[in-house]
KEKOL-287972 format. One record per residue: x, y, z of N, C-alpha, C in turn; residue number from 1; residue in three letters; chain. Coordinates in steps of 0.001 Angstrom, whole numbers, plus 500000, padded with zeros to 6 digits. Each point is the difference from the previous one (the first is absolute). Last residue first. Layout:
! KEKOL-287972
X; Y; Z; X; Y; Z; X; Y; Z; NUM; ALA; A
...
//
This chain:
! KEKOL-287972
849456; 327040; 478690; 500266; 501396; 500399; 499336; 500383; 501315; 139; UNK; A
501868; 495055; 498663; 498740; 500729; 499895; 500228; 501419; 500484; 138; UNK; A
503188; 496190; 499912; 500118; 501068; 499005; 498700; 500763; 499800; 137; UNK; A
501295; 495838; 502661; 500430; 501248; 500642; 500126; 501155; 499033; 136; UNK; A
498371; 495310; 499405; 501370; 500293; 499567; 500552; 501282; 500618; 135; UNK; A
495519; 498599; 500877; 500866; 498895; 500393; 501450; 500229; 499652; 134; UNK; A
496753; 503092; 498500; 500120; 500083; 501466; 500956; 498929; 500495; 133; UNK; A
498917; 499899; 495478; 500880; 501135; 500287; 500187; 500170; 501512; 132; UNK; A
496952; 496730; 498500; 501376; 499609; 499679; 500973; 501116; 500318; 131; UNK; A
495411; 500920; 500493; 500460; 499052; 501021; 501436; 499562; 499749; 130; UNK; A
497915; 502695; 496748; 500301; 500777; 501210; 500505; 499094; 501111; 129; UNK; A
498471; 497998; 496021; 501279; 500688; 499785; 500410; 500804; 501226; 128; UNK; A
495758; 497976; 500067; 501041; 498977; 500007; 501386; 500628; 499841; 127; UNK; A
496229; 502773; 499508; 500175; 499613; 501400; 501127; 498978; 500151; 126; UNK; A
498772; 501178; 495651; 500608; 501176; 500656; 500281; 499690; 501471; 125; UNK; A
497589; 496843; 497524; 501413; 499994; 499611; 500749; 501153; 500657; 124; UNK; A
495305; 499762; 500709; 500684; 498863; 500616; 501487; 499983; 499660; 123; UNK; A
496246; 503021; 498551; 501070; 500508; 500863; 500824; 498870; 500622; 122; UNK; A
496035; 499371; 497177; 501044; 500657; 499194; 501183; 500499; 500835; 121; UNK; A
496427; 495801; 500662; 500446; 501212; 500671; 501132; 500645; 499203; 120; UNK; A
497164; 495768; 499456; 499866; 501149; 499090; 500450; 501302; 500630; 119; UNK; A
501577; 494474; 500724; 498933; 500960; 500264; 500037; 501156; 499026; 118; UNK; A
504572; 497648; 500575; 498691; 499401; 500205; 498967; 501085; 500286; 117; UNK; A
504743; 500756; 499469; 499372; 499750; 498707; 498612; 499384; 500125; 116; UNK; A
502907; 500933; 503734; 499769; 501290; 499343; 499284; 499826; 498669; 115; UNK; A
501387; 496213; 502460; 498880; 500634; 500682; 499663; 501335; 499341; 114; UNK; A
503812; 497521; 498637; 498753; 499524; 499413; 498783; 500630; 500661; 113; UNK; A
505175; 501494; 499242; 499042; 499971; 501091; 498641; 499635; 499422; 112; UNK; A
505094; 498823; 498156; 498725; 500636; 499697; 499066; 499834; 501191; 111; UNK; A
504443; 498205; 499961; 500189; 501271; 499313; 498694; 500727; 499697; 110; UNK; A
502631; 496196; 503586; 498773; 500266; 499260; 500128; 501393; 499386; 109; UNK; A
504166; 496634; 501220; 499249; 501202; 500343; 498747; 500086; 499152; 108; UNK; A
504000; 496240; 502045; 499092; 500370; 498921; 499221; 501218; 500458; 107; UNK; A
504647; 496796; 501530; 499147; 501166; 500174; 499187; 500271; 498732; 106; UNK; A
502469; 495662; 502664; 499805; 500568; 498662; 498985; 501124; 500142; 105; UNK; A
503502; 497986; 503796; 498611; 500281; 499643; 499964; 500592; 498595; 104; UNK; A
503971; 498976; 502617; 499500; 498837; 499252; 498541; 500168; 499579; 103; UNK; A
502449; 503233; 502700; 500682; 499886; 498699; 499486; 498839; 499153; 102; UNK; A
498185; 500623; 504506; 499600; 500995; 499005; 500741; 499879; 498659; 101; UNK; A
500673; 497466; 504295; 499218; 499389; 498931; 499719; 500963; 498848; 100; UNK; A
502162; 501184; 504132; 500945; 499230; 499192; 499285; 499335; 498825; 99; UNK; A
498007; 504587; 502095; 500117; 498574; 500293; 501050; 499352; 499106; 98; UNK; A
498248; 504615; 499949; 501266; 499787; 500711; 500214; 498535; 500374; 97; UNK; A
495988; 501610; 497879; 501096; 500287; 499071; 501367; 499821; 500648; 96; UNK; A
495932; 499601; 502531; 500252; 498832; 499152; 501170; 500234; 499050; 95; UNK; A
499827; 502786; 504638; 499256; 499902; 498738; 500423; 498775; 499189; 94; UNK; A
501898; 501857; 504171; 499049; 498898; 500168; 499212; 499726; 498721; 93; UNK; A
503097; 503642; 500278; 500763; 498758; 500145; 499086; 498777; 500150; 92; UNK; A
498083; 504347; 499901; 500547; 499675; 498684; 500750; 498669; 500058; 91; UNK; A
498393; 501675; 504041; 498886; 499616; 499132; 500499; 499590; 498620; 90; UNK; A
503107; 501737; 503071; 499549; 498679; 500448; 498868; 499490; 499113; 89; UNK; A
501535; 504389; 499300; 500991; 499028; 499529; 499616; 498577; 500407; 88; UNK; A
497451; 503570; 501638; 499720; 499827; 498570; 500962; 498956; 499418; 87; UNK; A
499363; 499318; 505090; 500274; 501187; 499187; 499599; 499709; 498557; 86; UNK; A
497749; 497702; 504583; 501085; 499940; 499029; 500158; 501304; 499251; 85; UNK; A
496693; 498197; 503448; 501089; 500865; 500472; 501212; 499950; 499076; 84; UNK; A
496891; 496495; 498420; 499710; 500699; 501249; 501245; 500720; 500512; 83; UNK; A
498749; 498874; 494912; 500964; 499540; 500995; 499770; 500823; 501262; 82; UNK; A
497357; 498669; 495065; 500004; 500831; 501208; 500946; 499362; 501011; 81; UNK; A
500104; 499736; 494370; 499734; 499302; 501269; 500092; 500956; 501185; 80; UNK; A
498732; 502529; 495672; 501029; 499002; 500242; 499670; 499261; 501298; 79; UNK; A
496588; 502805; 496494; 500527; 499772; 501340; 501031; 498877; 500040; 78; UNK; A
499399; 502117; 495210; 499059; 500020; 501113; 500720; 499649; 501298; 77; UNK; A
501954; 499923; 495644; 499783; 501407; 500346; 499024; 500119; 501162; 76; UNK; A
501156; 495834; 497898; 501036; 500440; 500945; 499926; 501497; 500303; 75; UNK; A
496266; 496209; 498593; 500519; 501266; 499491; 500982; 500545; 501028; 74; UNK; A
497912; 494716; 498618; 500047; 501162; 500872; 500628; 501187; 499323; 73; UNK; A
499674; 494190; 499896; 499270; 501143; 499444; 500101; 501152; 500981; 72; UNK; A
502367; 494882; 498662; 499965; 501100; 500958; 499328; 501188; 499329; 71; UNK; A
500097; 494516; 499207; 499737; 501268; 499338; 499864; 501063; 501070; 70; UNK; A
502352; 494900; 499538; 499369; 500949; 500906; 499892; 501329; 499265; 69; UNK; A
500849; 494394; 498938; 499994; 501367; 499481; 499249; 500879; 500981; 68; UNK; A
502766; 495536; 501295; 498630; 500477; 499808; 500110; 501423; 499467; 67; UNK; A
503771; 497185; 501412; 499580; 499896; 498593; 498518; 500302; 499788; 66; UNK; A
502341; 500661; 504167; 499726; 498590; 499783; 499482; 499702; 498608; 65; UNK; A
501608; 504333; 501493; 498593; 499720; 500304; 499620; 498547; 499733; 64; UNK; A
504603; 500731; 498129; 499258; 501111; 500593; 498509; 499657; 500078; 63; UNK; A
503201; 495816; 500041; 499790; 501132; 499097; 499150; 501067; 500689; 62; UNK; A
501164; 495580; 501832; 500840; 501142; 500357; 499854; 501194; 499064; 61; UNK; A
496715; 495775; 501811; 500550; 500549; 498765; 500766; 501275; 500350; 60; UNK; A
496597; 497109; 502436; 501318; 499353; 499947; 500729; 500400; 498714; 59; UNK; A
495653; 501586; 501773; 500116; 499326; 498700; 501322; 499251; 499840; 58; UNK; A
499066; 502396; 504040; 498790; 499214; 499727; 500145; 499191; 498714; 57; UNK; A
503471; 503051; 501172; 499942; 498859; 500909; 498813; 499093; 499676; 56; UNK; A
500460; 504020; 497618; 501110; 499112; 499652; 499969; 498742; 500863; 55; UNK; A
496945; 503384; 501011; 499618; 499301; 498772; 501107; 499052; 499534; 54; UNK; A
500943; 502715; 503736; 498930; 499048; 500321; 499581; 499207; 498767; 53; UNK; A
503151; 503506; 499546; 500588; 498871; 500716; 498949; 498926; 500298; 52; UNK; A
498431; 504004; 498009; 500916; 499302; 499095; 500580; 498752; 500674; 51; UNK; A
497445; 502915; 502599; 499137; 499212; 499116; 500862; 499202; 499022; 50; UNK; A
502261; 502992; 502713; 499487; 498896; 500820; 499090; 499099; 499164; 49; UNK; A
501613; 503942; 498028; 501081; 499021; 500118; 499568; 498801; 500848; 48; UNK; A
497050; 503607; 499658; 500117; 499357; 498683; 501078; 498925; 500046; 47; UNK; A
499547; 502593; 503794; 498784; 499197; 499840; 500054; 499242; 498673; 46; UNK; A
503381; 503127; 501000; 500209; 498739; 500729; 498761; 499107; 499942; 45; UNK; A
499910; 504385; 498120; 500811; 499093; 499180; 500213; 498656; 500695; 44; UNK; A
495592; 502867; 500929; 501401; 500051; 500430; 500785; 498985; 499166; 43; UNK; A
495447; 502363; 498164; 500516; 498836; 500711; 501476; 500202; 500358; 42; UNK; A
497219; 502978; 497328; 499851; 500229; 501434; 500540; 498841; 500823; 41; UNK; A
499904; 499955; 495227; 500874; 501107; 500387; 499908; 500301; 501489; 40; UNK; A
497260; 496766; 497601; 501288; 499490; 500486; 500921; 501116; 500475; 39; UNK; A
495080; 499431; 498325; 500552; 501022; 500898; 501320; 499552; 500620; 38; UNK; A
497783; 495864; 498065; 499591; 501374; 499726; 500556; 500933; 501069; 37; UNK; A
501102; 495035; 497900; 500242; 500749; 501238; 499703; 501463; 499684; 36; UNK; A
499004; 494765; 497874; 499923; 501441; 499752; 500117; 500711; 501338; 35; UNK; A
501477; 494961; 497813; 499558; 500719; 501192; 500021; 501477; 499648; 34; UNK; A
500179; 494851; 497273; 500041; 501463; 499996; 499481; 500527; 501327; 33; UNK; A
500320; 495396; 499188; 500956; 500365; 498946; 500146; 501517; 499918; 32; UNK; A
498479; 496061; 504050; 499788; 501249; 499255; 501039; 500160; 498904; 31; UNK; A
499751; 496482; 503462; 499299; 499716; 498751; 499820; 501235; 499114; 30; UNK; A
501950; 500125; 504424; 500866; 499193; 499139; 499372; 499735; 498640; 29; UNK; A
497541; 502239; 503476; 501045; 500847; 499414; 500867; 499225; 499011; 28; UNK; A
496733; 497589; 502406; 499348; 500958; 499105; 501043; 500860; 499299; 27; UNK; A
501527; 497093; 503307; 499549; 499241; 498828; 499337; 500919; 498975; 26; UNK; A
501260; 501845; 504113; 501189; 499677; 499204; 499605; 499231; 498746; 25; UNK; A
496671; 500921; 503165; 500410; 501224; 499290; 501193; 499730; 499104; 24; UNK; A
498596; 496541; 502839; 499065; 500170; 498883; 500356; 501249; 499191; 23; UNK; A
504061; 497720; 502661; 498673; 500544; 500303; 499134; 500093; 498746; 22; UNK; A
504802; 498581; 500665; 498973; 498963; 499907; 498585; 500510; 500259; 21; UNK; A
504020; 502805; 500214; 500056; 499302; 498712; 498862; 498996; 499820; 20; UNK; A
499407; 504369; 503154; 500824; 498795; 500005; 499837; 499240; 498686; 19; UNK; A
499599; 505269; 501422; 499263; 498984; 499246; 500894; 498769; 499954; 18; UNK; A
500707; 504847; 501728; 499571; 498928; 500904; 499085; 499013; 499283; 17; UNK; A
504204; 503122; 497883; 498583; 500017; 500322; 499640; 498787; 500855; 16; UNK; A
504916; 502379; 500079; 499207; 499108; 499142; 498553; 500084; 500474; 15; UNK; A
504985; 503186; 500456; 498711; 499460; 500453; 499375; 499062; 498974; 14; UNK; A
504872; 502046; 501154; 499429; 499236; 498887; 498670; 499378; 500428; 13; UNK; A
502216; 502916; 502993; 500678; 500421; 498774; 499417; 499304; 498770; 12; UNK; A
497320; 501202; 504650; 500743; 498920; 499361; 500601; 500495; 498690; 11; UNK; A
497522; 503076; 502581; 500694; 499211; 501026; 500911; 498961; 499377; 10; UNK; A
496937; 502963; 497555; 501308; 500586; 500330; 500797; 499172; 501001; 9; UNK; A
495451; 498972; 498506; 500978; 499766; 498938; 501399; 500489; 500356; 8; UNK; A
495305; 498822; 502369; 501270; 500541; 500488; 501108; 499718; 498978; 7; UNK; A
495564; 498413; 499279; 499849; 501431; 500263; 501319; 500651; 500388; 6; UNK; A
499255; 495574; 496641; 500223; 500406; 501395; 499882; 501518; 500161; 5; UNK; A
497271; 497046; 496352; 501249; 500760; 500080; 500187; 500454; 501449; 4; UNK; A
496688; 496898; 497477; 500356; 500068; 501420; 501378; 500656; 500169; 3; UNK; A
497259; 499193; 495868; 501383; 499570; 500189; 500423; 499931; 501464; 2; UNK; A
495574; 501414; 498591; 500248; 498704; 499395; 501395; 499477; 500337; 1; UNK; A
//
């Protein structure tokens, strides 16, 4: 939807390939909420490019052009993949290293609803095991 450039590392301040007068721009300008799932795998420059593009489309200097963006993801999962990069390169490309991160309001889900659905008595046990694996504390 955003036409995020593939070569994020070439340009210091990339922008998306959505012109202000295009149909996509009109659709984006009318939005009040954008949900970005699996944001933990997105390169920070991709998020920053979307920010600059939305600011341009809406002619608004506020973060994301004043559109609420709901970032969903688990930072215990896969970070952005950096070709021939080191672990430090992957961490540096992470959304948490973006200049936008301090302005993000963080919310955490506290109850695994999937574990409460259905009649499986082992669902909560499985859910707890997954959390321990993610935290690196599974025996």
